[in-house]
N, C-alpha and C positions, 0 to 999 in steps of 0.2 A: 358380482359386486355395487353395481349400479341399480337393481331391484333393490338391494339389502337397501341404500341411499333412498330411493325413491319412497321405501315403506317410511325410513325414518323422517323424510320431510312431511310426509300426510300425517303420520303422527304429530311432529312437532307443529302442524297447522291446525291440528282439531283439540292438541294439549289447551290452549287457554279456555275455550268453552268447555273444557271436563270438569264439575268442579269437585269430583267423590273421586280423585286420582289418589292414590296410595302412594305414600310418600318416605323416605329415608333420607337418615343424615350423612353425609359428607366429614369422616370423623376420623382423618389419616393424622399420621405424623408428620411432624417436620422433614422433608427429604432436600434433595440437593436444588431442588428449581424454585419449590415457594415455601412459604410460611404457613402450618395448620395445624390448628389445636388438636387434643383428643378429646372425644367426649365420654371418655370413661366417667368422668366425673357427673355425665349427665343423668339426671333419675329426679324422681320426687321423692317424696319422703320416706324413706324404710318403713318407719313406723308404724304406718297407715298401711304395707302392702300387702295384708289381710282382708283390709276392709275394702279395699280399692277395686273396682271393678276393672277388668282386662281393657287396656287402652287400644283403639284403633290406630292406623298410620299416621292418620291425620292427628289426631288428640296427643299422639307421642311428639309429634312433629312440631305441633304448636307447641307445646311444654318445654322441648329441649331449645328451640329457636329463642322462645321468652328469658329462660334461663340465661341465656347469652346476653341480647340484647336490654334486659332489664336492668342488670348491673351496670350499664354505659350513664355517664353524666350527662348525654346528650342524644336528640331524637337520633332515631335511625330509619330506614327504609323500611315500607308495607313489605309484606310479601309479594301484595300484586307487582308492587315496583319491581322488584326483584326477579319475580315470574317471569315478565317481559325482557328483563336483561338477559335471564337464562334462553329463552327464546329467539335472542338478537343472537347472540353467542353462537348458540347452536346450529342454526340458518348460516352463519358464515361457515362453521368449519364444515357443514356438510356442501356449501358454494366451493369452497376449497377443497375438500375432495374429490367431487366432482371432474373439477379443473386439475389436479394432480398438482397441483400449487403447494407442496410440501412444506416450504419457508413462511407463507401463510397460515397453515394449517398449524404447525409448530408455537407460530405466533398466538393464533386463538387458543391454543390447547393452554398455555400459561393463561390466559384471560380464564377458561372456563376450572383449573384449578384456582383462579384467585376468589371466582365467585364462590366455590365450595369450601374455602377456608371462611365464608361468612356464614354458615352455619344455617343457612334459609331452605326451603321446603326443594327436596328434589325428587318427582317422578321416580316410581320404581322402573315402571316400564322404558321411559325413558334411557334410566340409567342401564338397563339392560340392553339398549338398542345400540347405547352408544359403545358399550361394551363389543359387542359383535363388530361392530365397525371397527375399533381399533383393532380387535382382532384379524379380519382381514386385510387390514392397511398395511399390516407387518409382514406379510407373505407377498406383497406386491414387488416383484421383481425388481432387481438394482437400484432398489429402497438405500438410503445411504443409513452407514451404521447412526449414526446420530440419531436420526430419525426412529430408527427401529428402540433406542435404548428409550427415548422419551415419549413415546406411544404406548410402549411396554410397561414402563410405570405407571401411565395414565391410567392402562387398563388393569393393571391390580390395582391401582388405588381406588378403581371405579367396584371392582368386587368384594375390594378389602378380606379376601381368607388369609387372614393371618390367627394365628392361637393367642386366644385370649381377649379376641375381640366378635361380638354377634358379625355372623356372614352378612353383608349388604344386601346381596340376592339370595333366596333361596333357590333351592336346587331343581325344583319344577320351574324357575324363573329365565333358568338361562340355561342353554346346551353349545357346550363348544367342539367342533370335529378336531380329534387329535391329528389325524393324519397329515395334516397339512403343518403343524409344527412340527411334527418327526422328520417331512421329509427335508424343511429347511435345516432342523438338528443334525440332521445325518449329512448331508452336505458340509457342514460347518466342521463336524468331530472327522472326516476325512477328505479334507479336499485335497484337488490337484497340488501337486507341486511347486505347480506355477503361482498359484494362489497364493500357498505358503511363504513364499519369496517375496509376495508384493504386498501381503498381510500380517507383518510379523506382530505384530501389536493387537490383531482385531483377536477380542475375547467375547464373541457373539454365541458363540456355543455354551458360555457361564451365564449367561443372559436369556438366550432360549429354556435355559435346566431351569431354571429360579422361575421364569413365566409359566412351563407345565406344573411344576409345584404349587404354584400358588392356583393353579387353573384345571387343577385332575379333578374336584370332586365333580365342575360342570363336565367332564367328558362321560358319555352316556356309558351305564354301567353293562348294557348289551355287548358293547365294542371290546370288552377285555380280552373274549377268545382270540379276536382278530389283533388286538393287543400284543397276545402273547404267540400267535401265529407270525407274526411280523418280527417280534425281538429277539423271540429263542432262537431261531435257526443262526443266526448275527452275534451269540457268543460261542468265540472261540477262546482259546489260551490267550493270546493277543490281546481282546477286547473286551474281557469276564470283568474284568475291573470298571470299564466304560458301560458297560452294556447294564449292570445292575443297578448301576447308579439313575439310568436310563428307565428303566424297571420301576423303581422305586417314584421316581418324579412322577409318571404317566399314569401310573395304576389308580384309579381312584378306591376310595376307602369302602364306597359301597358293592355289595357284593363279595367280599375280600375271602369268601368260601372257596372260589374259584381259582385263588392263586395263594392264599395262605398256606398249603400241603406241601406246594412246590417249591415256596421260598424255603422251607427249612430243609427238603431235600436238595436243594443245591448250597445251602449253606455245609451240608456235611460234605459234600462231592467239592467244594472249592476250600483251599488253603489261602487264605486272603485278607489279610486286616480290612484292607478299601472295601472288599464285599463284605464284610462283616458289617463294617460301618454302615452299607447301605441297607442290609438287613435290619440290623435294630432300631435305625432310625424309623424302617418302615413299622416295624412292632410297634413303637412305640406311638407314632401315629395313630396306629390303629388302636391301641389300649384306650388311648384319650377319646376318639371318634365312637368307639362301642363298649363305653365304661356303662353306660344302661343296657346293652343287651339286647334284648328285641326290639327294647323300647326307645330305641333312639330315633334319628331323623330320617334313616335310612329305611324304616319300614319292615316288618318282619320279614321281607325277604332278603331286604341288601344288609340285616344286621347278622353280626355273628353272636352266635347264644354261647353263653358262659359255659366251660368245663370243668376241670380239675383246677385250675388256679386260672381266674380271670378268662379271659380268651383263649387258652393255651391247654391241652392236654400234660400230664405230670413229665413224660418224654419231652416235649417241646420246653418246658419250662427249666428242666434241668438244663438242657442244652442253651437255654439265653442264660441261667446264674453261673454253666463255666465260664461263659463268655464274659459276665460281669467280675469273676475272679481275675480272671486272666489278665483283665484291665487295669488292674490294680498297680502293676508292674511290681507285686510282691515279689521278692526272692524265695519262693517255697519250692520246695525239690531241686531238681538240676536245673531248674532255667530260671533264670531270672525276673524275665520279663513276660511270660507268660504265651505270647502271641509273636517272639522275636522274630522263628524262620519265617511267619506270615510277612512281616514286613518286609525281610529281606525279599522273598518272593512277589512282592509289589515292585519294588526296583526294578526287576527284569522286565516288567510289563504294566507300566503304569497308567494310572487312568488319564484320560485327556482334559478331565472337570478338575478344577480346583473347590475345593468346596471345606471349609474349616469346620472339624470334626468335634462335635458335640455329644460326644458317646457316653458321656458321663450322666450326661444329663437326658439323655435318652433311656439309659438304663434305669434311671430314678423313678423317668415318668412309666416305665413297662411295670416296676413293681408297685410302685404309690396307686396305680391305677387297674392295679389285680388284686386288690385287699379285698375282704371282704369277709364274712363270716362263712366258711365253707368247709369249717371241720371240726371236730369235737376240744372244747377247751382245755386247755391244761391247767392245771391247779396251780395255786400259788405255791409259791418256794414254801417247804416245812410242811404243805398239807399232805403231799404224795407220796405214796408209800412206794417201795423199790420196785420197780415194774417188772412185771412176768414176763418171760419171753414171747407170749405170745399175745401180750394186751395191746388194744387197741392203741394206735398212733395216736397223742394229740399235739394241737397248738398253741401256740403262744397267743390268746385272746380270741381261738378259731381261726384264725385267718392263717392261711398254708403261705402266703406271700410275704407278710409280716415274720412267720415263722422262719424263712430264708435267713433274715437278718439275726438271729437270736442265737446263741452257743446252745441255749439250754434244751436239746435233744435227746429224747427218750432212747435207748441203744434200739438197732433197727431190730425189725423182724424179718429182714428177709436180704438178698444181696441185694437187690435195686435199692432198696432204703438205706443200705448202706454207702452204696455209693453216693447218694443225694445226701449224707451227713454232714461233709462239708461247708455245704451250702448253709446248711442252718445258722452255723457261726460266723457266716461272713463278716458280721463288725465285730461280733464281740471278740472272735478267736482272734482277732489281727488287733486287739487293743493296744498290744506293745508298740507295732506301727506308729502310734498316735500320739507317743510321747514326746515331748520335745527333744530328747537327746538322741532318738533315735530317727534322724532326717535322711531322708536318699530321695531316690527317685520314686518312690512308691508315695511320699507326701503329699504334692500337689494332687494326683488322683485320687487318693482317700478323701481327703479335704472337700474337692472341689465334687467327688459322690455323695458327702455326706451333706452338702450346702444344699444340692438339688436337689435331696430327699425331703428335707425339711420344708426347701421350699414349694415344690410339688404335693407336699401331703396337706402344707399350708390351704394351697389353694384348691386341692379336692374338698377339703374339709369344709371348707365357707361355700363354695357352689354348690353342696349339698345342704346346706342351712335354706337357702334361697329357694322361694317357692314353685319358680318356674324347673327347677331340677327335676330331670326326667328318669334320674337313675332310681329304681323300685329300692322300697324300702330295705326289702331281704341283701341287697348288693351295694349298701351303702356302708361306710366306714363309722363304727359304733364308737362310745366313749371310750370302752373297754381299748379298743383297738387303738385308739389314740392316746392314751394311756400307756400302754403298753409300747407303743413308738416312740416315745418320748424317753421312757426308762431304757430304751435300747440304744438310743442316739446317744442319752448323757454323759454318759462316763469318756468316750470319744471327745466328745466336743469341749468337755471341761479340759480335758488332757491338753487338745490343741489350740487353746485359746492363749498358752503361754508359748508356742512354737516362736524359734529364734528368726524365721525368715517373717518379715512382713505382710507379703502376699497370702502366707498359709493361714496366720492369724487372722486374717479379715475374711478367708473363706469360715473360719471356726465362728467370727462375730455374725457372721451373717447369717449361720446356722441357729447361734444362739437367740436372734433377733425373732425367727418364728415360736421356736420351740418356747421362749419365756413367755407366748403368749400365750401357745395351745394348753401348755401346762405350766403356769408359772408357780403352783404350789412345789413342783418335782425341780424345777430350776433354781428358781429364785434364791433360797436358803442357801443351795450349796455353792451358786456362783457371788452370793456375798459374802460368804465365809473366805472364798479364795480370793474376793477381792480387796476385804481388808485385810488379809495376811500382807496381800501384796501390796496394798497402799502404806503400810505400817511398816514395811522392808525398806532400810536404808542405805543398804550397802547391797542390792540386788536391784539394778536400774532396769533391767528387762522385764523383772516379774512386775515393775510397778508400771511401766508402760503398755502391759499386756493387760493390768488389771483396767487402769483406766479408759483403754479401747475397748474390753468387754461391755462396761456400764455405758461408753456412749450409744454402743447395740442394742439396749435394752432399756430406752427413756420410759416406754410405754408401760412396763410393770414397774418402774418406780414412780411414775405421776400418775396413771389413773386410776382410780378405785375400779371401777368395774372389770379392770384387767388383773390387778391384784390388790387387795385391800392391806396387806401389810409392806405397800411399798412406799407410802409418801413419808412416813416418819423415818425414814434413812435418807431419805434426800439431801438435807442439811448438812449432815456428817458427811458424807460422802464428797460432797463440796467443799466443806473444812478440809479433807485429806487430804484431797489433788490438788489443792492450793499450792503445794511447792511442786509441782510437775510444770509451773510458769516458771522456767528457768533457760535464760540465752545461751547457756553453756551445754544445752540438750534440746535439740532443735525436734525431734523426733517425740519425746515426753510434753514438750510445750503444744505440739499442734492434736496430739491424744486429748490432751487435757482442755483445748479450746473447742474440740470437739464434743467430749461430754458436756461442758457446759454448754454449749449451742444447743444440742439437741436435749438435754434434760429442763434447762429453763423457757425455751420458745415457746411450750404452749402451757405454761404456768405465769401466775403472778406473783412476785418477790413480793411479799408482805408479810408483817408479824400479824399474825390473827389474834394476837393476844390485845391488840392496842389500836390496830385500827378501826377507824370512825371514833377515835377520840375517848373510849370506855376501855378501859385496862378488864382484862378478865383473866387475872393472877389468882394466886389461889386467895389472897388476899383481898380481893374485889368482890363485890357481890355475883353471885352464880348468873348464868345467859338465860336462866327463866326470869330470874328478875332484869336484867337488864333488857330484857324484850318486852318486859310489863312496863317497866319506866318510859320506854320509847312509846308506849300505847297503840301500838300495831304488831301485829302477828302476823309475819312473813309467810311465804308462800312457803317457802322450806320448812319452817318449822310446821305447817298443816301437814305438806309431805312425809317430813319425819314421825309425825304422830301416825297417819296412817301406815306407814308401814311396822312402825313397832321395832325399832331399831334393835339389835340385839344387842348383848353386853360385849360381845367382841367387839363390835361396828363401835359402841360409843366408847370402850378402851382404846380402838385405834386414833378416834376420832382427839380424843384429848393427847394423845400421841405426839399426832401431827402440830395440834395447836402448841403443845409445848416446844416442838422443834422448830418450829418457825420465829423461833425468838431469838434464831441464830442469825436470820438473815441480814440485820443491820451488822452487826461483825463480820461476817462473812463478806457483805458488799465493801465495807472500807479495806479489808485484808485483801481481799482480790483486788482493787483499783491500786492500793500501793504496791503490791507485787507488778502492776501491771508497770506503774512510774517505776520500779528500779529494772525494769525490765528493759524499760525506753533507754535507760540513764547508760546502759551498756552496750546499746548498738553500738555496730561500726560506725562510722561516719559516711555520711551521704555521698555521692559522686557520681562520674559518670554521665553520659549522655542523656539519660531521664532522672538522673538524681536520684537512683534506687539506692535502696540501704544493704551494703554486703552485697551477695550472691543471691543465685537462686531460693539456695536453704532458709535466710533471713528474711527475703519476699515472702516464701511461701508461710512462713512461722507468723509474720506478720498479718496477713492476710487471712488466716484463720484466728486470730487473736482480734481481729478487727470485726472479723462476723461475730464471735463471740459478745464484743462488746456492744453489739448491734442489740444483740437478744436481750442482755442483760439491763440495756439504758429502756430498752423499748419495753419492758416487762416490768419496772420498778412501780412501787406505789407512791403517792404524791410525797409522802414525809422522807424515804426512802432516795428520792429522786432529788429531793431539795438537799440534802443530806451530801448525794455525789457530787450535784452542783456546785457547791461549796466547795468542797475537797478538791475538786479540778481547777476551780477558779484558783484557790489556794495556790497549785502547784503549777499553772499559766502563769502567775504574776508574779512568782518568786524565782521561777526558771527561766533557761533561754538555752538551751542546747543543739548545737550544730547536725547532732547525731540524730537529732529524733525531731526535726520540725516537720517532715511529712508524717508520722505518725502521731503526733499531737494534734494536726489536723484533723487525722482518721478520729482520735478520741472525741473529740469538740463534736465533730459531724455526728458522731452515734448521736452524742445529747441532743443536737438540731432536730435530727429525725424524730424524735420523741417530741418534744417540747422546745418549740423555734422560739415561743415567743419569749420564755423565760430565758432560754441560753442567749439572745441576743442582746436583751436588756442587760444582762450580767455582764458579756461580755466587751460590747460594744463601747462603752464609754472609757474606758482603760485601753483597750489595744488601739483606739482613733488618737487619743494622748497622747500613748508612747510612739505610734508609727509617726506622729506630727512632730514629736522631742527628736526621734532618729533621723528620720528626713533632715530637720532642721540643722543637726549636728554634722551630716556631711554622708550618710548611710546611702547607699547605691547610688553615690555620683562617680563612681570610675566604668567609665563609658566600655560596654562589652558587648558584642553580638553575637557570640557563639555560644551552645548551652554546654561546652565542654571546659568553659573555664571556671577554674574552682571559686567556692563562694569565699568572701573575704570575711575573716573574724569576725570584723568590726561590726559588719550586716547581719552578724548572727542574733541579734533584740527585734531590728527588723524584721527579718524573714520570719522569727517567730510567731510574732504578733501579727504578722500580715496571716500566715497559716491558719490560725486560731479565728480571727474574725472573716476568712473566707469560708471556713468550714462554719460557724456557726448561720452565716447568708444562706448556706446551701437549701434549707428550706425554710416552711412558714407563707410563703406569698403574702397574705394579705397582711400578715405580720411585720411585712419590711415596711408596709406604708406608714405605719406609727413612726419609722426614724428615718425619713425620707430625707429632710433636711441634713440629720447627721452622717446621711450614708452620701449625699450627695457631694459635701463637705470634704468625706474621706477621701471621696474618689476625685475630687479636684487635687487635694493634694496628694496622690500616688503617680499622678501624671510626671512627677517631677524625677522619679526612680528613672535610672538612664542603666543601671548595671542588665544585662540580661534576664539574671535569675529574679531582678526586683519588678521588673515591666511585665514580663512573663506571669508573674504572682499578680501583677494587678490586673492583667489582661483575664486570667481563669476567674478574677473576684468579680468581674465583670460579665462574664459570662455565666458563671453560678447563678448571679443577681438577676439577671434577663431570665434564665431557664426557670428560676422559680418565680418568677412573676408570669410567667407568659403559659407555662405549661398546665399540663392536665394529667393528673396522678394521684393515687389513692394517700391520704397521709397520716395512715395508720394501718396497721396489721395485726392487733392484739388477739385474744384469745376469744374476746366476745363483743359483742356489739358496744358500740360508743354508749348508748343509753345503761345496759347493765353494769359496764364498768363502773360507770359514777354513782351506781346506785350503794347507798352506804351498807345495804345489810349484804353486797356481793364483798364489801373490803373485808365482813367481818368471817364469811363464809366460800370465799373464793378457790378453796380446796377443793369442795365438791366439783367445780369448772376444769379444773386442771384437765386438761386433755380433751377438752370438749369437742366433738365434731358432729358437723352438720352436714345431712344428708340430701338439703334441698337449696339448691346455691340465691333462692328467694330468700329465703331465713336469712340472708347474710347482709347486713348493710355495710356498704362501701361506703366511707367518705372520702368523698373526692375534692381533691383544690382545683375549681375553674378559675379562669381568671374572671376579676371584677373589673369595672370600669374604672375604679381608682388605681388599681394596679396596671393597668394597660397603658392611663395617663403617665405613672411611673415610669413605665419602661419608656415609653414614648421621649419624655423630659429625662432619661438616661441618654438617648441616641442624640436627643439635640443641645444636650449641656455639655455633655462627654465626648460623643462618636462624632458628632460633626464639627467640632473645631479640630478634630485629628484628621477629618477628611480634607478639612480648609489648608492644614498644613503639610499634608501630602500631596495637595495641588500646589505648594509653594515649592515643596522642595524637587519634584519634579520638573519644575521650570528652571531649577541652576542649571547652567550651562556643564559639561560634562566635565569641564578641566578644572572647574571650580569646588568638585565633591571631593570631601576627604573623610575621614573618619566620622568626624562629627556628621555631617550629613549621611553617612550609611546608618549610624547608631540611630539618629532621629527618625529615619526612615522606616527602618526594623521597628521602632518603637511604634512609630502610628500605625504600621499597618499590623502587627501583632493585636494591636489594643482594637481596631477596627473590626480583625477577621473573628477574636473572639467573642465579641459583640455578635455579631451575626451570626456563628456558630451555636451561640446559646438563646438566641432569638428564632430557632429551625421551625419553631410550631407558631408562632405569629404570625403569621398571613398564607392564608391559602393562594397560590397563583391562579390568573385568569387564565382565559384564553390568551395566547400567544400566536403573534403572528409575524412574518417576515423571515422567517428561519428558510433555510435551504432545502428541502423536500428530496431534493436528490431522485427526482422522476425521471425513471430509465423504464427498461423494457421490464424488468421486474415488476414494476409499482403497478399495479391493477387496482384502479380505481372499484370503489366498493366493498374489498376485501382486506383491504390495508389494514392491519390493526389500530384500534380504536375504541377505548375504553369508558366506561362509566364508571368514575370515582364514587365508592362508598363515601357515606356521612363519617368525618373524623374528627379528631377535637381540634382545631385549627383556632386561636382566638377572634381574628379576623377573618370573615369571609365575605363581606358584602363591599362589592365595589364600591358603591355608593355613599362608602361612610367615609367620613373628612379622614378618619385616622387610618383607615386602609390606604386612600390617595398619599397620605405624608408618609406611613413607613415604606408604600412603594416607590414614592420619588427617590426616597434615602437608601433605597436598594439599588436601584438602577442608578444612583450615582457613585454607589461603592463600585458597580460594575464598571461605569466609564474611566473611574480613576485607575482602577487595573489592569483595563488596556491604555491608558496614558502611562502609566509607571513602567509596563510591558516594551513601550516607546522608548523610553527615556534611557531604562537598564539596554536595553538595544542599541540605542546611539552610545552611549558611555563604553561600552563593550567595541564598538567601531573605532573611536576615538583613542583611548586610550589603552598604551600598553599594559600597563598593570591592572587590567579587568579583572584580575581573578580576586583582588580586595571584595568586588561586590558579589559573590559566590552567596554569600551570608543574607545577602540582599533579595537575591534571586529566587532564594530558598523561600524566603519570606511570601514572594510573590505567586511563586508556583502554590503553596498550600494556601493562599488567600485566595487564587481562582478557583482552588478544589474545593471548599465552604463556598463559594459562591454561586458553583454549578450544581455541589452536590449535597450541601448539609440544609436539606428541606424535608419537614416531617422528621420520621425518624427512618437512623440506617439498618441496613442489615444486620451490621456488628452488634446494635442494640437490640434489635429482636431476637437474634439467636443468644445473645447475653439473658436478654429478661426468659427466653425458653429454657434454657440451662439452670436459672433460678428457681424457675417453677417445676423443672423435671426434679432438682434437687428436693424441693422443700415438699414436693410428692412423693417421691421413693422414702423418704426418711419416715416416712408414718404408713406405707403400703405394703400390706402382707400377702396380698394375691390380686390377680390381673381383674379381678371384678368387684373390687373394691368400691362401695358408692358414698361411704362417707367420711369427711376430710375434715380439718381443723379448718378454722374461718382463712386464716392464711394462705391456705393454697387456694381458696377460693380467690382471696382477693388477689394474688398474684395472677390465676387464670382470668379473671377479670380485665388486670391491668394490660396482659400481652393479648387480650382480644380485642382491646380498643387501639392498643397500637400496631396491632399487624393490620387493623382497618388503614391507618395513618401510613402504613407502607406500602401500600397500593398505588398512593401518590405520588410514591417515586419513581414509579416505572413507568417506560414509555411516555416520558414527556416530551412535550412540546418544544420547538427553540425557536427562539426569536433572533433579529438579528445580531443584538449584543450577543446573544451566547454562542452564535458563529463566529462572530469575530473572536472572542475568548477563546473556543476550540482552536481556531488557525493561532493564537497565540501560544495554545500549549505545545502546537504540534512543533513551532520552533523553540520552544522553550526544549522540547524530548530529545532535539537534534544539538543541542548546547556541548561546546567542547570540554565541558567540565561535568565530569562523571557523576559527581553527588545532585548537581541540577537537574541532569539528563535524565536520571533514573526518578527523582521525585516528580519528573512532570512525564513521562513515560506513563508509571502508574497512577496519575490522576486523568491523564488522556483515557486510559483505559477504560478507566469505572467512569466517567462522561461518556463514552461511547456506549457502555452497556447500557445504560440509564435514561437515554435520552434517543428520541425515535429517529433510527435510522442515521444515527451520528457517525456512524463507521463508516456508511457510503460518504458521507461527507470529507469523512478526514482522509480515508485512504488514498484517494487520488492523489490529496496535495503532496503525501510523502513518496508516491510513485513519483511526481513529476519534479520533486525535489531530488531525489536519487538518480533519475538520468539524466539531470542539470550536472550533478556532481560527477557523475561516470564521466560525462561526456568530458571533463577538465582534465580528463587524463592522470597524469603526474602530479598535478596541481592540487588535484582535490584532497580535500579533509580528511583525515583518517576516522577522525572522531565523531563528522556529521556523518560519515557511511555506517557508522556503528551503530549510531542511534535513528540511522532510516532502516537498515537492515533489523533490529530488534523490533520495531512497532508493529510491522507488518506480519511480522510470525507473530504475535499477541491478539490478532484478529483472525487467526486462524479456524477459532474456536466458534464463532459467531456466525448465525444462521445467513 
């Protein structure tokens, strides 16, 4: 171990002077500890791949890094700077490892993972050395479980050996000894009885098995005989199910011929479902690894040669297909389950490992990755004569593996062939089990299998289109195989799309997504026939919902010309027929309709191709060529069309598409009127969070809001003006208490697209109405609880406040033009005394400041802004529907970056609106406790809510400078030099220069806010001691706790925000992703990735923050509040205290001794002790148990 670390140190010392180091990228997913982007999108232009020279590692690294940092609106660090930071982090990791300081190594490992997320160059040699170091650390005796988990996760991240991604380290760059892992795993599999009793929740054996699965390819193939000699003697009747899991995890894919015959023999010998799972998972991995045969990465000696069916013989293939049929739970013969007896056998000797079986996915991988033209081709139906008894056996598209899925098998010519005949009918012979009326235990296995077949086939087909594919041409999937494969699955999938179970339907829809792209001419006509029939059916709601869901699964075929030329002309008709699906009485149908609208319209422009650009192109207008000449310029598209010489079919489809887009205007109006009708029938808003109805209604509204965002974002200029007037008319003539939040979301969707037009339209009216309502007594009844019902007389006030708050959510620079009106409106809203009124005012200030001071993308349209505004694009945007970009540098991200005027406006809001509130708070806390009544508490809650909302909205306004004065709790665990200290990456903070007067002004305002919070705590504590009815101050105490939470934690972006952004990015990517190695994505996906990367840089500023003396004082205040006798206050304070202790350096070491001292002091009181304080004291320390 020491020699390994010394070697690592020497390499680290020499790395800075080595100019030609090979580099790799850290492209891991988000995990439980830090946030990371996937590099599945990193590539250069796919269109020029054929002419591009092979990249070196340095060139690839530079390109990938440039793809990330070039999208940012601010300068980033140079590779040299980040290399120095990497060197510093690695040196600290080495020092901590040498000294066995695992707490510090864990912290520096977190810093290392954060560095990886920035996508800067990482030397491959250093990656391999660190992987070996973590491998050795895991086996150090008596290492705590949390450290093993963390270091194992980091090791897996370093090697990146996961399906669908490029290996981070080649097989010749890293070799790991397997026996040390096995020795540790063996102890965990069969521990001593005393160890079992003392570690009931210990789950290390599953962690180690997962580690073996990730690292098995780095075990030396020469060790396979030793592995078999070690594992096989341990296989007994009791241990077989566990040991075969070990075999599958440890055996490398290289030189599989040494153990593959044994695996099949063992499969025959044991009757166990668990063992069968282990076998099938191993065969699936081998099928993928050796799909190229002897041309695979393992070399001629380590590769498996292809046999009768893929890498399997006919006999072995027969065993696999029998297992496949038995796994579908089809009631064929005397047994319903096929493997029911083996399940009972496993219960008597269960495995020690808990693994989620993915048997149907593994079987699909085996079948798909065994397909090739490996036999005589069967003639098409109708062309083959009646076969002779001894005729040569033929196969569907010449593929034996594909033929195993088809029912059309010639009569067998031998007994063995007769036994295999049912396997040829695996899919089509059980078509009746796919029928919606035939629901049973077989439904989910069959549909899961169909879905995975389609997904795996799409993956392999697209992989073999790449120039880097190593699979020999003779072993690749052919066009005939692809077409025959889709024909085999078509009928089962189209039957299953009407399944009555929503989960079963989702599997069928996922399969349709892949099949419609593979062979749209085979799938789409029949799908549309069923869809039109289902949408026209009035009395069968289930068919309508199923049809809409199926259409939502195939947006590419309906919008992208290159996928299916005939799809675009059907889009408007389908949208019109789906409008009745927006129905408050049928939530599932409404959600499905919203999903279809979202997926179908998110990558197109909604506009009439016949009138866009101001020139009508109807039948009574000049022809298109005449219009082009009148404009005096021939566009590049026309030149391209001339060169291409479009066929008659293409010209006819173009004409039909243009005619169909004439219905967009009517559809948009009908859609919004349908939304208005739904809003009018919503249940009343209420509850603690003001939700509309229950979970069903909330889910319905979320899906509808997503559809509104998409529709508003992609409207043409004329249609947006039409919609704006329509929504304005509705908002100014209605005020409904049941749809206040909903109408705000609708206006928010419009403001997101065109903020200036939206604000200028709504601000004058809403400002005037709010002033009238407040003058008439709206929001004048004082309340402090969010559970109080809203007064009917306040409905108009709340309605208009929600509208203007939504209109101000975006725009940034556009808000400056309305500065005077906004300041006047905010001053007027200070009169609101009702909880719903002043909380709405606080959210308005929050959104305004976030809009002014934040950095965010302004739009996410299908093309770059310059092309969107191009007059020719307006007349021919259907050519760009679903447009995808393969190079991130081709995507122009339009960012909002705070300007000087915006920052001045934000500071003016603080000075004119927030500072008077702080002054009033300072006056309120000076009032004697005996003089505080309901009016005092209402004023305190109002002012505190407003101030904390403002600082929450300005979380990105100021970058924290160096903090001093905090108690670092230096003890025997503090080691100078290796205690974590991190260099923060550059991020999008608005004010970063401490010498800037604006920086000093904002900093002083925040410090004043912190001091007011401490004085407020003292005032409320004094009141609790003096007044016996202190329970009335619970609402004020909760406001104080939430303000403390915002002061300490609302800095930069929160983890919840990053997780939400990651979820949005993943959903956008997966909606158009068809295979793991897809490299071309719509512009919106690239913009979401750029936003996620930028915010993840800012998130790193929130971790390991230093503490000032004021921060320490506020933490002490939180400790006292977490011991409050009132449960609501105590729970809120404990949550805030735990979060703050996780984000500030050594904060828990500062907090925990004070809690323990209070607990000792309370225990010493004996019977006079306060049980509520004891509850708080016992709860808080247990929350710190997982902190290092």
